[in-house]
C-alpha positions in Angstrom: -31.1 -76.7 8.9 -31.1 -73.1 10.2 -27.4 -72.8 9.6 -27.7 -73.9 6.0 -30.6 -71.5 5.2 -29.1 -68.5 6.9 -25.5 -69.0 5.9 -26.0 -65.7 4.2 -28.9 -64.5 6.3 -30.1 -61.7 4.0 -30.4 -63.9 0.9 -33.4 -65.9 2.0 -35.0 -62.7 3.3 -34.4 -61.0 0.0 -35.8 -63.9 -1.9 -38.9 -63.9 0.4 -39.5 -60.2 -0.1 -39.2 -60.5 -3.9 -41.6 -63.5 -3.8 -44.1 -61.4 -1.9 -43.8 -58.5 -4.3 -44.4 -60.9 -7.2 -47.5 -62.4 -5.5 -48.7 -58.8 -5.0 -48.4 -58.2 -8.7 -50.3 -61.2 -9.9 -52.8 -61.6 -7.0 -53.6 -58.0 -5.8 -56.5 -57.1 -3.5 -55.9 -59.4 -0.5 -54.3 -56.8 1.8 -56.6 -57.5 4.8 -55.6 -61.2 4.8 -52.0 -60.2 4.3 -52.1 -57.8 7.3 -53.7 -60.6 9.5 -51.0 -63.1 8.5 -48.2 -60.5 9.0 -49.5 -59.7 12.5 -49.7 -63.4 13.3 -46.1 -64.0 12.1 -44.9 -61.1 14.3 -46.6 -62.6 17.4 -45.3 -66.1 16.8 -41.8 -64.7 16.1 -41.8 -62.8 19.4 -43.0 -65.9 21.3 -40.2 -67.9 19.7 -37.6 -65.2 20.7 -38.9 -65.0 24.3 -38.8 -68.8 24.6 -35.4 -68.9 22.9 -36.6 -71.4 20.4 -35.7 -71.8 16.7 -37.9 -69.9 14.2 -36.4 -70.9 10.9 -39.3 -70.3 8.5 -41.2 -67.5 10.3 -38.9 -64.7 9.1 -39.2 -66.1 5.5 -43.0 -66.2 5.8 -43.1 -62.7 7.4 -41.0 -61.2 4.6 -43.3 -62.8 1.9 -46.3 -61.0 3.4 -44.3 -57.8 3.9 -43.4 -57.9 0.2 -47.0 -58.5 -0.7 -48.2 -55.5 1.3 -45.4 -53.2 0.1 -46.6 -53.4 -3.6 -50.3 -53.0 -2.9 -50.4 -49.2 -2.8 -49.6 -49.1 -6.5 -52.7 -51.1 -7.3 -55.0 -49.3 -4.9 -58.0 -47.8 -6.7 -59.0 -45.6 -3.7 -57.5 -42.3 -4.7 -58.6 -38.8 -3.7 -61.7 -37.4 -5.4 -59.4 -34.6 -6.7 -57.0 -37.0 -8.4 -56.3 -36.3 -12.0 -57.3 -39.8 -13.1 -61.0 -38.8 -12.5 -60.7 -36.2 -15.3 -59.2 -38.6 -17.9 -60.9 -39.0 -21.2 -63.1 -35.9 -20.6 -63.1 -32.4 -21.9 -59.8 -30.4 -22.5 -58.6 -28.7 -19.3 -56.3 -25.8 -18.7 -53.6 -27.5 -16.6 -50.9 -26.0 -14.3 -48.2 -28.1 -12.7 -44.5 -28.6 -12.1 -42.0 -30.7 -14.2 -40.7 -33.3 -11.8 -37.7 -34.7 -13.7 -35.4 -33.9 -16.7 -37.3 -34.0 -20.0 -36.4 -36.4 -22.7 -36.2 -35.6 -26.4 -36.6 -38.5 -28.9 -37.5 -38.3 -32.6 -38.4 -34.6 -32.3 -40.8 -35.3 -29.5 -40.3 -33.8 -26.0 -41.6 -36.0 -23.1 -41.7 -34.9 -19.5 -43.7 -35.7 -16.3 -45.8 -33.0 -14.7 -47.1 -33.0 -11.1 -50.5 -31.4 -11.7 -51.4 -28.8 -9.1 -54.6 -27.3 -10.5 -56.9 -27.4 -13.5 -59.4 -25.0 -15.0 -62.6 -26.0 -16.8 -64.6 -23.1 -18.4 -63.2 -20.6 -15.8 -63.8 -23.0 -12.8 -60.7 -23.7 -10.8 -60.3 -27.4 -9.9 -57.7 -28.4 -7.3 -56.2 -31.6 -8.6 -53.3 -33.9 -7.8 -51.4 -36.7 -9.5 -48.7 -37.0 -12.2 -49.2 -37.1 -16.0 -46.8 -37.7 -18.8 -46.8 -34.9 -21.4 -45.7 -35.4 -25.0 -45.0 -32.3 -27.0 -44.3 -32.1 -30.7 -43.5 -29.5 -33.4 -41.8 -26.6 -31.7 -39.9 -28.0 -28.7 -39.7 -25.6 -25.7 -36.7 -25.3 -23.3 -38.0 -27.0 -20.2 -36.1 -28.2 -17.2 -37.0 -30.1 -14.0 -38.6 -27.7 -11.5 -40.3 -25.5 -14.2 -43.9 -24.6 -13.7 -45.8 -25.1 -16.9 -49.3 -24.4 -18.2 -51.1 -25.9 -21.2 -54.5 -27.0 -22.4 -55.2 -30.6 -23.2 -57.3 -33.6 -22.7 -56.0 -36.1 -20.2 -55.9 -39.6 -21.6 -56.2 -42.6 -19.4 -53.5 -45.3 -19.5 -54.3 -48.1 -21.9 -52.5 -51.3 -23.0 -52.4 -52.9 -26.4 -54.1 -56.1 -25.3 -52.2 -58.8 -27.1 -51.1 -62.1 -25.5 -47.9 -61.6 -23.5 -47.8 -57.9 -24.4 -45.8 -55.3 -22.5 -48.0 -54.0 -19.6 -47.7 -50.3 -20.3 -50.4 -49.3 -17.8 -48.8 -51.1 -14.8 -45.3 -49.7 -15.9 -46.6 -46.2 -15.8 -48.5 -46.7 -12.5 -45.2 -48.0 -10.9 -43.7 -44.6 -11.9 -46.6 -42.8 -10.3 -48.1 -41.6 -13.6 -51.9 -41.7 -14.0 -52.5 -40.3 -17.5 -51.0 -38.8 -20.6 -51.4 -35.6 -22.6 -50.4 -34.7 -26.2 -49.9 -31.1 -27.2 -48.0 -28.8 -29.6 -44.8 -27.5 -28.0 -45.6 -23.9 -28.8 -48.8 -24.1 -26.7 -46.9 -24.7 -23.5 -46.5 -21.8 -21.1 -43.4 -21.7 -18.9 -43.7 -19.8 -15.6 -41.1 -18.9 -13.1 -39.2 -21.8 -11.4 -40.2 -22.8 -7.9 -38.0 -21.0 -5.5 -38.8 -23.6 -2.8 -36.5 -26.1 -4.4 -33.4 -24.0 -4.7 -31.0 -26.9 -4.4 -32.6 -28.7 -7.4 -32.7 -25.5 -9.4 -29.0 -25.0 -8.7 -28.2 -28.6 -9.8 -30.2 -28.1 -13.0 -28.5 -24.8 -13.7 -25.0 -26.5 -13.3 -26.0 -29.3 -15.6 -27.2 -26.9 -18.2 -24.1 -24.8 -18.1 -21.8 -27.8 -18.4 -23.9 -29.1 -21.3 -23.4 -25.9 -23.1 -19.7 -26.0 -22.3 -19.5 -29.5 -23.9 -21.4 -28.4 -27.0 -19.1 -25.5 -27.5 -15.9 -27.5 -26.9 -16.2 -30.7 -28.9 -17.8 -32.0 -32.1 -21.5 -32.8 -32.0 -21.2 -36.6 -32.2 -18.8 -36.8 -29.3 -20.7 -34.1 -27.4 -23.9 -36.1 -27.3 -22.1 -39.1 -25.8 -20.1 -37.0 -23.3 -23.3 -35.4 -22.1 -24.9 -38.8 -21.6 -21.9 -40.1 -19.6 -21.3 -37.0 -17.4 -24.6 -35.4 -16.8 -27.0 -38.1 -17.9 -28.5 -36.2 -20.8 -29.0 -38.6 -23.7 -31.1 -36.3 -25.8 -28.2 -35.4 -28.2 -27.1 -38.9 -29.0 -27.7 -39.7 -32.7 -29.8 -42.6 -33.8 -26.8 -44.1 -35.6 -24.6 -44.0 -32.4 -27.4 -45.7 -30.5 -27.6 -48.4 -33.1 -23.9 -49.0 -33.0 -23.9 -49.4 -29.2 -27.0 -51.7 -29.5 -25.4 -53.9 -32.1 -22.2 -54.2 -30.2 -23.9 -55.0 -26.9 -22.5 -51.9 -25.2 -25.7 -49.8 -24.9 -25.4 -50.1 -21.1 -22.3 -47.8 -21.3 -24.5 -44.9 -22.5 -26.8 -44.9 -19.5 -25.4 -43.9 -16.1 -25.9 -47.0 -14.0 -24.0 -49.3 -11.6 -21.1 -49.5 -14.1 -20.4 -45.8 -14.1 -21.0 -45.2 -10.4 -18.9 -48.2 -9.6 -16.1 -46.9 -11.8 -16.3 -43.5 -10.0 -16.2 -45.2 -6.7 -13.3 -47.4 -7.6 -11.2 -44.5 -8.9 -12.1 -42.4 -5.9 -11.3 -45.2 -3.5 -7.9 -45.9 -4.9 -7.1 -42.2 -5.0 -8.2 -41.5 -1.4 -6.5 -44.7 -0.2 -3.2 -43.6 -1.7 -3.5 -40.2 -0.2 -4.4 -41.5 3.3 -1.6 -44.0 3.2 0.9 -41.0 3.6 -0.6 -40.2 7.0 0.7 -42.2 9.9 -2.5 -41.6 11.9 -4.6 -43.6 9.4 -2.0 -46.3 9.1 -1.7 -46.8 12.8 -5.5 -47.0 13.1 -5.8 -49.2 10.0 -8.3 -46.6 8.7 -6.9 -46.1 5.2 -9.6 -48.3 3.6 -12.4 -47.0 5.9 -11.4 -43.4 5.3 -11.1 -43.9 1.6 -14.6 -45.5 1.5 -16.2 -42.6 3.4 -14.5 -40.0 1.2 -15.5 -41.9 -1.9 -19.1 -41.4 -1.0 -18.7 -37.7 -1.8 -17.8 -38.1 -5.5 -20.4 -40.9 -5.9 -23.2 -38.7 -4.6 -22.0 -35.7 -6.6 -22.0 -37.8 -9.7 -25.5 -39.0 -9.0 -26.7 -35.5 -8.6 -24.9 -34.3 -11.7 -26.6 -37.1 -13.6 -30.0 -35.8 -12.5 -30.6 -38.7 -10.1 -33.0 -40.6 -12.3 -34.3 -43.9 -10.7 -31.6 -46.0 -12.3 -28.9 -43.8 -11.0 -30.5 -43.6 -7.6 -30.4 -47.4 -7.4 -26.8 -47.5 -8.6 -25.7 -44.9 -5.9 -27.5 -46.9 -3.2 -25.8 -50.2 -4.3 -22.3 -48.7 -4.6 -22.7 -46.8 -1.2 -23.6 -50.1 0.5 -20.5 -51.7 -0.9 -18.4 -48.8 0.3 -19.9 -48.9 3.8 -19.2 -52.6 4.0 -15.6 -51.7 4.6 -16.7 -50.8 8.1 -17.7 -54.4 8.9 -14.8 -55.8 11.0 -14.6 -59.1 9.1 -14.1 -60.5 5.7 -16.5 -59.0 3.2 -19.2 -61.1 1.6 -20.0 -59.4 -1.7 -23.2 -61.4 -2.2 -24.5 -60.5 1.2 -23.6 -56.9 0.6 -25.5 -57.0 -2.7 -28.5 -58.4 -0.8 -28.4 -55.4 1.6 -28.4 -53.0 -1.3 -31.3 -54.8 -3.0 -33.3 -55.0 0.3 -32.9 -51.2 0.8 -34.0 -50.4 -2.7 -37.0 -52.7 -2.6 -38.0 -51.5 0.9 -38.1 -47.9 -0.4 -39.6 -48.6 -3.9 -40.9 -52.1 -4.3 -41.7 -51.6 -8.1 -38.0 -51.4 -8.7 -38.1 -55.2 -8.9 -39.8 -54.9 -12.3 -37.4 -52.2 -13.7 -35.0 -53.4 -16.4 -32.1 -51.4 -14.9 -32.6 -53.0 -11.5 -32.7 -56.5 -12.9 -29.7 -56.0 -15.2 -27.5 -54.3 -12.5 -28.1 -56.8 -9.8 -28.0 -59.9 -12.0 -24.7 -58.8 -13.7 -23.0 -58.1 -10.3 -24.3 -61.3 -8.8 -23.0 -63.4 -11.6 -19.7 -61.6 -11.6 -19.2 -62.4 -7.9 -20.5 -65.9 -8.3 -18.4 -66.6 -11.4 -15.1 -65.2 -9.9 -15.7 -67.3 -6.7 -16.8 -70.5 -8.3 -14.2 -70.8 -11.1 -10.5 -71.4 -11.4 -9.7 -67.7 -11.3 -9.8 -67.5 -7.5 -7.4 -70.4 -7.2 -5.1 -68.9 -9.9 -5.1 -65.6 -8.1 -3.9 -67.2 -4.9 -1.1 -69.2 -6.7 0.2 -66.1 -8.5 0.6 -63.8 -5.5 4.1 -62.2 -5.2 5.4 -63.7 -8.4 6.4 -60.5 -10.2 4.6 -57.9 -12.3 3.9 -60.1 -15.4 1.7 -62.6 -13.5 0.0 -59.7 -11.8 -0.7 -58.0 -15.2 -2.0 -61.3 -16.6 -4.2 -61.7 -13.6 -5.7 -58.3 -14.1 -6.4 -58.8 -17.8 -7.9 -62.2 -17.0 -10.0 -60.7 -14.3 -11.3 -58.0 -16.6 -12.1 -60.5 -19.3 -13.9 -62.8 -16.8 -15.9 -59.9 -15.4 -17.2 -59.1 -18.9 -17.8 -62.8 -19.6 -19.8 -63.4 -16.5 -21.8 -60.2 -16.8 -22.7 -61.2 -20.4 -23.6 -64.8 -19.5 -25.6 -63.7 -16.4 -27.8 -61.2 -18.2 -28.2 -63.1 -21.5 -31.8 -64.3 -21.1 -32.9 -61.0 -19.6 -31.4 -59.1 -22.5 -33.2 -61.5 -24.9 -36.5 -61.1 -23.1 -36.5 -57.4 -23.2 -34.5 -56.5 -26.3 -34.8 -59.6 -28.5 -31.2 -59.1 -29.7 -27.8 -60.5 -28.7 -24.5 -59.2 -29.8 -22.0 -61.8 -31.1 -19.2 -59.2 -30.7 -20.3 -58.0 -27.3 -17.6 -59.6 -25.3 -14.8 -58.1 -27.5 -16.6 -54.7 -27.8 -17.1 -54.5 -24.0 -13.4 -55.2 -23.5 -12.8 -52.0 -25.4 -15.8 -49.8 -24.5 -15.6 -50.3 -20.7 -12.0 -49.3 -20.2 -11.9 -46.6 -22.8 -15.3 -45.1 -22.3 -16.3 -46.3 -18.8 -12.9 -45.6 -17.1 -11.0 -43.1 -19.3 -13.7 -41.0 -20.8 -15.9 -40.8 -17.7 -13.0 -40.1 -15.3 -11.5 -37.4 -17.6 -15.0 -35.9 -18.1 -15.7 -35.6 -14.4 -12.2 -34.2 -13.8 -12.9 -31.6 -16.4 -16.2 -30.8 -14.6 -14.3 -30.5 -11.3 -11.7 -28.1 -12.9 -14.3 -26.0 -14.7 -14.9 -23.5 -11.8 -11.1 -23.3 -11.2 -9.6 -23.1 -14.7 -11.6 -22.9 -17.9 -8.4 -23.5 -19.9 -7.5 -26.7 -18.2 -11.2 -27.8 -18.3 -11.4 -27.2 -22.1 -8.1 -28.9 -22.7 -9.2 -32.0 -20.7 -12.6 -32.2 -22.4 -11.0 -32.0 -25.8 -8.6 -34.7 -25.0 -11.5 -36.7 -23.6 -13.3 -36.3 -27.0 -10.3 -37.6 -28.8 -10.3 -40.8 -26.7 -14.1 -41.1 -27.2 -13.8 -40.6 -31.0 -11.3 -43.5 -31.1 -13.6 -45.7 -29.1 -16.6 -44.8 -31.2 -14.8 -45.6 -34.4 -13.9 -49.1 -33.1 -17.5 -49.7 -32.0 -18.7 -48.5 -35.5 -16.3 -51.1 -37.1 -17.7 -53.9 -34.9 -21.3 -52.8 -35.5 -20.9 -52.8 -39.3 -19.8 -56.5 -39.2 -22.7 -58.5 -40.8 -22.6 -61.0 -37.9 -22.3 -58.4 -35.1 -25.9 -58.9 -33.8 -28.8 -61.2 -34.3 -32.5 -60.9 -33.5 -33.8 -63.5 -31.1 -37.2 -64.9 -30.2 -38.5 -64.1 -26.6 -37.6 -66.8 -24.0 -40.4 -67.8 -21.7 -40.2 -67.4 -18.0 -39.8 -71.2 -17.7 -36.9 -71.0 -20.1 -35.3 -68.2 -18.2 -35.6 -70.1 -14.9 -34.2 -73.2 -16.5 -31.2 -71.2 -17.9 -30.3 -69.8 -14.5 -30.7 -73.2 -12.7 -28.4 -74.7 -15.4 -25.9 -71.8 -15.0 -25.9 -72.1 -11.2 -25.5 -75.8 -11.3 -22.5 -75.5 -13.7 -20.9 -73.1 -11.2 -21.5 -75.5 -8.3 -20.2 -78.3 -10.4 -17.0 -76.4 -11.2 -16.5 -75.5 -7.6 -16.8 -79.2 -6.6 -14.2 -80.1 -9.1 -11.8 -77.5 -7.6 -12.5 -78.6 -4.1 -12.0 -82.3 -4.9 -8.7 -81.5 -6.6 -7.5 -79.4 -3.6 -8.6 -81.8 -0.9 -8.1 -85.2 -2.7 -10.1 -87.0 0.0 -13.0 -89.3 0.0 -15.9 -88.9 2.3 -18.9 -91.0 3.4 -21.4 -92.6 1.0 -23.8 -89.6 1.6 -21.0 -87.1 0.8 -20.2 -89.1 -2.3 -23.8 -89.0 -3.5 -24.0 -85.2 -2.7 -20.8 -84.6 -4.7 -22.6 -86.1 -7.7 -25.8 -84.0 -7.2 -24.7 -81.2 -9.5 -24.0 -83.7 -12.3 -27.4 -85.3 -11.8 -29.0 -81.9 -11.7 -27.3 -81.0 -15.0 -28.7 -84.1 -16.6 -32.2 -83.3 -15.4 -32.0 -79.7 -16.6 -30.8 -80.8 -20.0 -33.7 -83.2 -20.3 -36.1 -80.4 -19.3 -34.5 -78.1 -21.9 -35.0 -80.8 -24.6 -38.6 -81.2 -23.5 -39.2 -77.4 -23.8 -37.5 -77.4 -27.3 -39.8 -80.2 -28.5 -42.8 -78.4 -27.0 -42.1 -75.3 -29.1 -41.2 -77.3 -32.2 -44.6 -79.0 -31.9 -46.4 -75.8 -31.3 -44.7 -73.9 -34.1 -44.2 -76.5 -36.9 -46.2 -79.6 -36.2 -49.7 -78.3 -35.5 -52.4 -79.2 -38.0 -54.9 -76.4 -37.4 -55.2 -72.9 -38.9 -54.7 -70.2 -36.4 -55.8 -66.6 -37.1 -55.1 -63.7 -34.7 -56.6 -60.2 -35.2 -53.9 -58.2 -33.4 -54.7 -55.2 -31.3 -52.7 -52.5 -33.0 -54.9 -49.5 -32.0 -56.4 -47.6 -34.9 -55.3 -49.9 -37.7 -55.5 -53.5 -38.9 -53.2 -56.5 -38.7 -53.9 -60.2 -38.7 -51.5 -63.1 -38.3 -52.2 -66.5 -39.9 -50.3 -69.5 -38.7 -50.8 -72.3 -41.2 -50.4 -76.0 -40.6 -46.7 -76.9 -40.8 -45.5 -73.5 -39.4 -46.1 -71.3 -42.5 -46.8 -67.7 -41.3 -48.7 -65.0 -43.1 -49.1 -61.4 -41.9 -52.0 -59.5 -43.4 -51.3 -55.8 -42.9 -49.3 -54.4 -40.0 -51.2 -51.5 -38.6 -49.3 -48.3 -38.0 -49.4 -44.6 -37.1 -48.9 -41.8 -39.5 -45.3 -41.2 -38.3 -43.1 -44.2 -37.3 -40.7 -41.9 -35.6 -43.5 -41.1 -33.1 -44.5 -44.7 -32.5 -43.6 -47.7 -34.5 -46.4 -50.3 -34.3 -44.2 -52.9 -36.1 -41.3 -52.5 -33.6 -43.4 -52.1 -30.4 -46.5 -54.3 -31.0 -46.2 -56.7 -34.0 -42.6 -57.8 -33.5 -42.8 -58.6 -29.8 -46.1 -60.5 -30.5 -44.3 -62.6 -33.1 -41.2 -63.1 -31.0 -43.2 -64.4 -28.1 -44.6 -67.0 -30.4 -41.1 -68.0 -31.4 -41.6 -66.6 -34.9 -38.7 -65.0 -36.7 -39.7 -65.9 -40.2 -42.8 -64.5 -41.9 -43.2 -66.4 -45.1 -45.7 -64.0 -46.6 -46.6 -60.4 -46.0 -49.9 -59.2 -47.5 -50.4 -55.4 -47.9 -54.0 -54.6 -48.6 -53.3 -51.0 -49.6 -50.8 -48.2 -48.7 -52.6 -46.3 -46.0 -50.3 -45.8 -43.0 -52.6 -47.7 -40.6 -52.1 -50.8 -42.7 -48.6 -50.3 -44.1 -46.3 -48.6 -41.6 -46.2 -51.5 -39.1 -44.9 -53.8 -41.9 -41.7 -51.8 -42.4 -40.0 -53.0 -39.2 -41.2 -56.6 -39.9 -39.8 -56.6 -43.4 -36.5 -55.1 -42.2 -35.9 -57.3 -39.1 -37.6 -60.6 -39.9 -36.9 -63.3 -42.5 -39.6 -62.3 -45.0 -39.8 -64.5 -48.1 -42.4 -62.8 -50.3 -44.9 -59.9 -50.4 -48.3 -59.6 -51.9 -49.9 -56.3 -52.7 -52.2 -54.8 -55.4 -49.2 -53.0 -56.9 -50.6 -49.5 -56.4 -47.9 -47.0 -55.5 -48.2 -44.1 -53.1 -46.4 -40.9 -52.7 -45.6 -41.3 -49.0 -42.5 -41.7 -47.0 -43.7 -45.0 -45.6 -44.2 -46.5 -49.0 -40.9 -45.3 -50.2 -39.2 -46.8 -47.2 -41.1 -50.0 -47.8 -39.7 -50.3 -51.3 -36.2 -49.5 -50.1 -36.4 -52.3 -47.5 -37.7 -54.8 -50.1 -34.7 -54.0 -52.3 -32.2 -54.0 -49.5 -33.4 -57.4 -48.1 -34.0 -58.9 -51.6 -37.6 -59.8 -50.7 -39.6 -61.3 -53.6 -42.4 -58.9 -54.6 -45.1 -60.9 -56.4 -46.7 -59.4 -59.5 -50.4 -58.7 -58.9 -51.6 -60.6 -62.0 -49.8 -63.7 -60.7 -51.3 -63.8 -57.2 -54.8 -63.2 -58.6 -54.7 -66.8 -59.7 -54.8 -67.9 -56.1 -52.6 -70.4 -54.2 -52.9 -73.4 -52.0 -50.4 -73.4 -49.1 -50.2 -76.3 -46.7 -53.9 -77.1 -47.2 -55.1 -73.6 -46.9 -56.5 -71.9 -50.1 -55.7 -68.2 -50.7 -57.8 -66.3 -53.2 -57.6 -62.6 -54.1 -61.2 -61.6 -54.8 -60.5 -57.9 -55.4 -59.5 -55.7 -57.1 -59.6 -56.9 -60.7 -56.3 -57.5 -62.4 -56.7 -54.5 -64.7 -58.0 -52.1 -62.0 -55.2 -49.6 -62.6 -56.2 -49.2 -66.2 -59.6 -48.0 -65.2 -60.1 -44.2 -64.8 -62.8 -43.8 -62.2 -61.5 -41.9 -59.2 -63.4 -44.0 -56.7 -61.4 -47.0 -57.6 -58.2 -45.5 -56.2 -57.0 -45.7 -52.6 -59.3 -47.5 -50.1 -61.5 -49.0 -52.8 -58.5 -50.7 -54.4 -57.8 -52.6 -51.2 -56.7 -56.1 -51.8 -59.5 -58.4 -50.5 -58.2 -61.8 -49.5 -60.2 -64.9 -48.7 -58.6 -67.9 -47.0 -60.4 -71.3 -46.9 -59.5 -74.2 -44.6 -62.0 -77.1 -44.7 -65.4 -75.7 -44.1 -64.2 -72.5 -42.5 -63.2 -69.3 -44.3 -61.9 -65.9 -43.4 -62.3 -62.6 -45.4 -59.8 -59.8 -45.1 -61.3 -56.6 -46.6 -58.8 -53.8 -46.0 -60.5 -50.4 -46.2 -62.9 -51.1 -49.0 -65.9 -48.7 -49.1 -69.5 -48.8 -50.4 -68.6 -48.3 -54.1 -66.0 -51.0 -53.9 -68.3 -53.3 -52.0 -70.9 -52.9 -54.8 -68.3 -53.7 -57.4 -66.9 -56.7 -55.6 -70.4 -58.2 -55.3 -70.5 -58.0 -59.1 -67.0 -59.5 -59.6 -66.9 -62.2 -56.9 -70.6 -62.9 -56.1 -71.0 -66.1 -54.2 -67.3 -66.4 -53.4 -67.7 -63.6 -50.8 -69.5 -65.9 -48.4 -67.3 -66.4 -45.4 -67.4 -67.7 -41.8 -65.4 -64.8 -40.5 -65.1 -61.2 -41.8 -62.5 -58.6 -40.7 -65.0 -55.7 -41.1 -64.1 -53.2 -43.8 -62.5 -49.8 -42.8 -62.6 -50.4 -39.1 -66.4 -50.3 -39.0 -66.8 -46.9 -40.7 -70.3 -45.9 -41.9 -68.8 -45.6 -45.4 -68.5 -49.4 -45.5 -70.4 -52.5 -44.6 -73.5 -51.9 -46.7 -76.4 -54.2 -46.0 -76.0 -55.8 -49.5 -72.4 -56.5 -48.8 -73.1 -58.1 -45.4 -75.9 -60.2 -46.9 -73.5 -61.5 -49.6 -70.8 -62.4 -47.2 -73.2 -63.8 -44.6 -70.6 -64.0 -41.8 -71.0 -65.8 -38.5 -68.2 -63.8 -36.9 -67.4 -60.1 -37.4 -64.0 -58.8 -36.2 -63.7 -55.0 -36.0 -60.1 -53.7 -35.7 -60.2 -50.1 -34.3 -58.5 -47.9 -31.8 -59.9 -47.4 -28.3 -62.0 -44.1 -28.2 -60.5 -43.2 -31.6 -61.1 -39.7 -33.0 -63.1 -41.2 -36.0 -65.6 -42.8 -33.5 -65.2 -46.2 -35.2 -67.1 -48.5 -35.3 -70.2 -46.6 -36.3 -73.4 -47.6 -34.3 -75.3 -48.2 -37.6 -72.7 -50.6 -38.8 -72.8 -52.5 -35.5 -76.6 -52.7 -35.8 -76.3 -54.3 -39.3 -74.0 -57.0 -38.1 -76.2 -57.6 -35.0 -79.3 -58.0 -37.1 -77.4 -60.6 -39.1 -76.9 -62.5 -35.8 -73.2 -62.1 -36.0 -70.9 -62.6 -33.0 -69.0 -59.3 -32.9 -65.5 -58.9 -31.5 -63.7 -55.6 -31.3 -60.0 -55.1 -30.7 -60.6 -51.8 -28.9 -62.7 -53.7 -26.3 -61.7 -57.4 -26.6 -58.0 -56.9 -27.5 -56.5 -59.4 -29.8 -58.9 -62.0 -31.0 -57.5 -65.5 -31.4 -59.2 -68.0 -33.7 -58.3 -71.6 -34.5 -59.9 -74.2 -36.7 -59.3 -77.7 -37.8 -61.4 -77.1 -40.8 -64.6 -78.3 -39.1 -64.9 -76.5 -35.8 -64.0 -72.9 -35.0 -62.6 -71.8 -31.6 -62.6 -68.1 -30.7 -60.7 -66.6 -27.7 -60.6 -62.9 -27.1 -57.7 -61.6 -25.0 -60.1 -59.4 -22.9 -63.3 -61.2 -22.1 -65.0 -58.5 -20.0 -64.3 -55.2 -21.9 -65.3 -53.2 -18.8 -62.5 -54.7 -16.7 
């Protein structure tokens, strides 16, 4: 038993450590018990060793508890009284601190992390500690890692959008050691002298800046942006279109310095140094050509990491590749999977939250499946058969190997890519076969050679970087061609954790099944009855997994299309409004989409609404309803209209002179979405047993001249009725509009649930309106601690006096409601708003 478990001894220990880290994430706060069990495991393990007895499971249990304890410091609430988190959501402070890493520029916004060193409040100096993320807009200053900066701002605490299955932004930031955020104008940031105590870092940043300028001056802007990303890890100059081309072709990993790039540098360096050392008899006699080449290859690997700025993803890549290089010193056949486990253990021991980082997951999963695939398929056998049969079989073998590497990396990372990015590229395999050799090998190698030559010969360096840009231009044009193909990429729903596990079990079983076939063909011998049964085990496992897959498929089909209840979710979109209606039979309606004033700063549709829909396996929205054109109702719909299968749109037809509305109309035209005429939808419609009725505005409202009728007061007011239960969606209608709708709709306003007008503003929800609606449930969609101070206390009191149950998205997160037409079930995402 022990031999089987510890055939690769580090694998079970790594799995145990990761299990412990996962337990620490979902069940934090039991450190004392974990310490007791850890100590007990140590004692029992020592006893077993002294008595020379087997201790098969003790190391596994020990590593589980070690993993649990390793992640607990990131959830510890016991921080110093001077920690910056204690000053969050308070008054503005004059803050001084040091930039800890290279800033990022995206959509005209500069983001950087500051290690706060002191703060000042009304002349009082406060010694503080901790990291915050600063976002600067407008005039963007020239800031580098190591700079000391000063600015005045409020510190905002970390806050999630509390929707079912949503991205845990707060935990993500805590894993990066960041405890708050600040938003300021770029011209309000003061830059002091750099810290002379970190001269090495200052020197590296200076070198990176100079080479960045050199690239900008030597090659066209498009190629310069990509070259800077590949050589010095600066992605700030990559255009949005280039990013989209790489995303659609499944080659976006090429733009970020990771295991691929560091591995290529290590491979080229290793082959170079091995060739050089082979000319020296000393290394040949000692059989040190590979060992010497491995040691020497560490130098360019580390230099490349430093040149890239050593962000966390590059650090992990450098560690992983360094472990593989050092494995050449092991005096036996290398085991790539065990070596991979060593690298993973080292990274997780130093920084346990790495387990939850996308770059860590993609890097190790891709390498694992490349190794597994090459070992468990016919390639290994074919490689043995073709040795010493001339250059043509050798070339064929190398081409086959390259194709299989891309294939196994793609297959291995597929569900993870779907989970995080909701997109798969149908041309990814072909595109990677071009991008990796041209950009990964040729462009990166030539770029780094240009960097190495730069201090020696500017002329040679310029010539080489220009030649490099020509190769890159050719590669970019090919990727552009692939990206423009209509079938190049498709959006996908989000796979569940169960489905991801099922996929990997299926994939692993297929590999084992193929290996058994190869072994049986090579040995051609029959074994015992037990061996015969075990040989069929992979086939039996495949059958079981396929059955489980069908069961999961039917589960989601039943949940999506065969349910008979009406489900309404008031989505937490911050300061805005959005509601999803899931009708019997799978018909989906999205009423408003929330949104910020500038989608380039933060796109609610892309980052909140779309992931929420994809997790529900929704990629078709049958009906979009836009109450009015304010950005906090409209802008989140742009991404949905552009990236989902939207069949029709309802609105009041009132236009707006805003960029968001213009883009909305362009998307409708481009996607050929049916825009219903307002007069037609006023008649109402029954859809799958649910009645939709437009109560306001009147069909001829645009012909009326009163100014108060425009904007918020022209909000489309929608009532849906299912059985005895009804829902009223009111947009941003104000007091004058409420008075008018009482005259127009009268008794039709009475509803079980009301989405409170204008986020609970004091300009809405008059007593007369509330009395007419007579709701049992009031849903208020507002941003947490928003600057408008919504909802207004007077409005809350009016609904309380009406004996309404009140739910707020700023406190309760998304509010989920379901009804069979008789009973109404309500489930807020956050039950205790203080937690």
